N, C-alpha and C positions, 0 to 999 in steps of 0.2 A: 572408601571410594570417593573421588572428587565429584562434586556436582557443579552446576552453573546456575547462578541466581542473578536476578535483576535487582539492582539497588536504586536505580533511577531511570526515569523515562521522561522525555520532553519532546515537544514538537512546536513548530511555528503554527500560528493560525494559517490556514490554507488560503492562498490568494488565487484570484482568477487570472487567466492568461491575458496577454496583450490584446488590445492596446491600452486598456484602462485599468489593468490589474494593479494591486498595491505594490507588488514586487517587480513591476515591469522594468524598472531601472536598476534592479539588484542583480549583480553577477551571481551565478549559481554557487561559486566557491564561497562567496560571502554569506549566502543563505545557509549553506551547509556548515560553515564555520560557526555561525551563530548558535546552532543547536549543540554542536560539539562543546563549545565553551560553556553554554548554559548547563548542559548535563553535568560537566565536571564541577562547576561552581556549586551545584546543589548537593554534592557529596562531601560532607565535612572532612577536611584534612587531606583530601585527595590531591596530590601533586601531579600535574599533567605528565611529568617525567616518569611517573610510575606506570603509565599506560604501555602495554606491550604491543598493541596494534590498534589501528582504527580500520574497521572493515565497513565500507560504505557501498550502497547500491546506487546505480544510476543507469537509466535505460538509454538515453541519447548520449552515447559516449563519442561525441563529435563536437567540433567547435569549442565553445566555452566549457563543455563538460568532458573534454577529451584529455589525454595525457595523464591518466590516473588522477582524476579530479579529487579523489578523497585525500591524497597526499597533500595537495595544495590547500585543501580545506583545513587539515590539521595544522599546517604552517600558518594559515590565515587566522586560525583560532589562537595563535600565540603559543602553541605547544612547542617544546624543545625539538630541535632538529632530529634528535634521537628517536622520536616517536614515528613509527612507520605508518603507512597507509596503503590500502589496496582497494580497488574498485571492482565490484561484482556486477555481472550482467546476467540475471535470469529474468529478463524483461520485467513485467510488472511485479514479479516476486523478488526483485533484486535485494531489497533491504530485509525482506523476510529471510532470504537465503543468507544474507550477511549475519542475521541473528543466529541462524543455525550454525554457520561456520564459527562464529564467536563462541557459542556454547560448546561445540565439539572441541575447539582448541583448548578451552578451559578444562573440560573433563579429561582430555588427553594429557594435560600437564604442559602444553606448549605455551599457554598464557596463564597469568594470574589475574590481570585486570585488562579488559578490552572494551572498546566502544563498538557497538553495532549501529549503523546509521544509514541514511539514504537521503537523496536530494533529487529534485527535478525542477528545472525551470523550463516549462513548456513555452513560456514567452520568448526565451532566448534560443532554445533548442526544440523546435516543433517536433511533434511525434512523426516518426518516419525519417527524420533527418539523417540518421546513420546510414540509410540505404541510398541516399542521393549522392551521386558522384558526378560533379560537373553538370548538375541539372538533369542527369539521366538516372533513372531508377536502376539500381544495381541488382544483379541476379544473386540473391543472398543464399539460395538453396543449392546451387551447383547443378551439374547435369544428371546426377544419380537419384535425386529425390523425385523429380517430375514423373518418371515412369511409375513410381509407387502410387501417385495420385493423378491419374490421367485426366481427371476433370479439372485439375488445377487447384492450388490453394487460393484462399479468399481472405478479404479483410475481416477484422474482428466484428465489425458491425453486421456483416452478412452472416457470420457465424452465429451472432446473437439472434438473427432472424430464423436461422435454421433451428436453433434451440426452441424458440417460441413455437415454431411449427411442430416440431417433434413432440413437445410436451403440451400441445394444444392450449397454449396460453393466449388469452384474448388481449386486445389493446387495452381494454378497461383494467384487466388485472395488472398489466405492466404499469399503467399510469397510477393506479391505486397504490402500488408498491412504492413508486417514486414519490408520490405525495406523502406517504407515511414517513419516508426517509427524511424529507424536509421538516415535517412536523416534529419528529423525534429529535433531530439535530437542533432545531430552534428551542425546543423544550430543554435540552441538555445545557445549552448556553444560558438560558433563562434561569435554570435551577442551579447553576454554578458547577455543573459536573466537569466542565473542561478547565475551570479556572486554574487549578494547580498543575495542569498538564502542559500548558502553553507558555511559551516565552516570546512575547511580542518583540518585533524588531523595528527600530526607528529607521525610516527611509528618507533619504534626502533626494528630492527631485532635481531635475535639471535647472530649475529656476531658483534653487536654494531653499525651497520650502521643505519643512520636515513634517512627516506624517507617521502614524503608527496604526497598523491593522490589529485590532483587538479581538475580532471574531472571524470565523471562517467566512470568506467573502461570497461564496456561491450559494449559501443557504437562502431559500426563498420561502419564508414562513407563510406568506399569503397565497402561495400557489394553490390551485384548485383543479379538480378533474376537468372543469370546463376549459380552463387555460391549457392544460396538458393535452386535452383532446383536440385542440385547435392547431397543434404542431404537425408539420408534415413529416412523413417518414424520411429519415436522414440518409438512408443507403439505397433507396430505390432508383439508382441510376440506370440508364438505358442498358449498359453492358450487363448488369446483374439481373435486371428484370427479364431480359431476353434469355438469360441462362436458367433462371429459376422462375419459370412461368407460373408455378403453383404456390408461390409464397404470397400471402396476404400481408403486405409490408406494414409493419407496425412499430418498429424500433425508431424512436425519435430522439432529438436532443434532450427532451424532457425526461425520458426514461432511460437515459444513458448518463454515464459520468461526464462531467465537463472537462475543460482544459484548464490546468492548474499549475501553480508554483508552490513549493513547500519543501520542508525538511523535517527530519525527526531523528532522535538518537537515544540509545539506551546504554547504560553502564552495567557491565557484567563482571562478576568475580565468583569465587567459591563461597559457600556459606561459612566455612571456617575462617577465611580471610575477612569476610564481613564481620564475623563475631570478634575477631582480634582487633579490628579497626573501629569497632563501635558503630558500624553501619547496619541499617535494618534491611535484611533480605526481604524483598517484597513478594517475589514469586520465583519459583524454580522452573527452568526449562525442562519439562517432564519428558516429552517425546517430540521429535521433529522428523518429518519425512518429505520426500519429493517423489513425484511419479509423472509418467507421460501418458498421453491419451491421443485420440484422433486429432491430427492437426487441422482438419477441415472444420469439425465442430469446435475444436480448439479450446473453448472456454469451459468445457465439461470436465476437465481434469480434476476439478475440485471434488467431484463425486467419488472417484476411486481414491483420491488422496485422503479424503476424510475417512473412508473405510480402512485404508492402510494405517493411518496414524492411530486410529482407535484400536485396531488389532494389535499393533506393537505396544500400545500402552496398556492393554488388557482392560480397556474401558468400552462403554457403549454410549450411544447418544443420550440416554437418560442420565448418565453420570456427569454430563457436561452442564455446567451452570450458566455459561454465557458463550455465545458464538459471535465471531466477527467474520463475515463472509463478504469479500470485497465486491462492491456494487459497480462492477464495470458496466453492467446492464441489468435492468430489472429481470430479464428473462433468465439470466445466469443464476441468480439467487433463488428465483421461484422454481427452477428445475432442480436445484440442489435440495430445496425444501421438500419437493415432491418425492425425491429419491431417498432422502435420509429419514423423513418423518420427524424432523426436529420441530420443536415448538416455536412458531414464529415470534412469540413473545420474548424468547431468549436470544433472538438473532438481531444483531445491529441495534441494540436497544437505545443507543444514543445517536441513531441515524448512521448513514453510511456514505459511500463515496458519491452517490448521486447528488447528495446535498453538500456534504463536507468538502468533497473534491477528491481527485485522484491524481496527485503529482507523482507520476509513475514510479520512479525509483525510490521515493520516500514512503510509499503507501504501506509496505509491509511493516516498517517501523512505526508508522502512524497507527495501524491496526493494533499492534502490540501495546502501544501506549494507551489507546482507548480501552482495550480489553482488560488491561491491568486495572485501570480506573473503575471499570464496571464491577470487577470481582471485589475490589476493596470496598466499594460503596454498598454492594449487596450482600457481602459476606460469603460469596460463592467460593468454592474450592478450585474447580477445574474450568479453564477457558480454552476454547479451540478457535484458532483462526486459520483461514484458508484463502488462497489467492490463485485465481486463474491467470494464465500467462500465454503470451504469443508463442506459437509453435506447438501448442498442445501440451504444455507441462503445467504442474501445479504444486505448490508447497502447502503443507498442513503442519501446524504446530500446536501442541498442547502445553499450556503453562499451568502451574499449580500454585495458588496463592499460599503464602506461608504466614 
């Protein structure tokens, strides 16, 4: 029986969004192309012409990220025209879904070698751009969804507030989690944990000067509870405070993921092909699932997704050596911890999106790259990553270090 293994994984250092971010002048196609090229170059003897497909995630598929942006990234990377590309949208889980599709294609025999990747330039394509039509917010749900949710759907930040309320999470708990994320990410860079995972990109500014981002740009090693406590709630706008009068608003920019630019890519094949080519299989895609959940709470889908992937894998929480749970908001991960009983010491051990950043379409591939690195460093066998997504869906994936 065929399996799907990861032989390489790479990401950019994550940049902060405009106006002063390191990648503010970089077209998202070029950002994406850089990791595709870097991933292939790291696999000895891999000819880009051998790649059966490039499956890439992107959330804002409009403007510079429209028109099947992954295809153009493959061309920009210098791959032969024969190499196809397709762009996936499962919102923040887009590149995690790309990884699942790549593995499924390999196991089914449709692919022998495939790239799973993702990109997001939130500097060039701000979040929510896909729903803006001529400056007017489009109705993306259509007329049949609204009757199912008569109270109306809400932004993710308000969902994060509802989660904090339901799980009785205090502002201090949210801020403490955020501070830990920054501390862990700073320590990971300091201790060299990310050095082999990243491919820095040289950027030429409008004035001709050349710079290179060597670390994730939004990590704040010196942040403190005092600093975080001084931030105002980010989503306590009049419209929402009038609707949710019983919320003690506590979700801030400090305990949420920032606005980012970045890209990541993984090379997948079968263990047999890897053996024949002399490539080291680093991890096997053990089990991958996706599930839906309440689109109002929206971000809680990671809880049933985790239960589902563990059940399919025949594993339990204690069997997992490392977890990557996307830090869209502190409240999301803290609710997941409360429901799963996972050991916090095994969760996002090198920091998470609150510090490293959340370039939407790239984050699933970034999590996989980080998770693989943690397993290899610690000698762990099983790693689980899960991603909350707009609309109330969630991906969960288990990889097995080889």
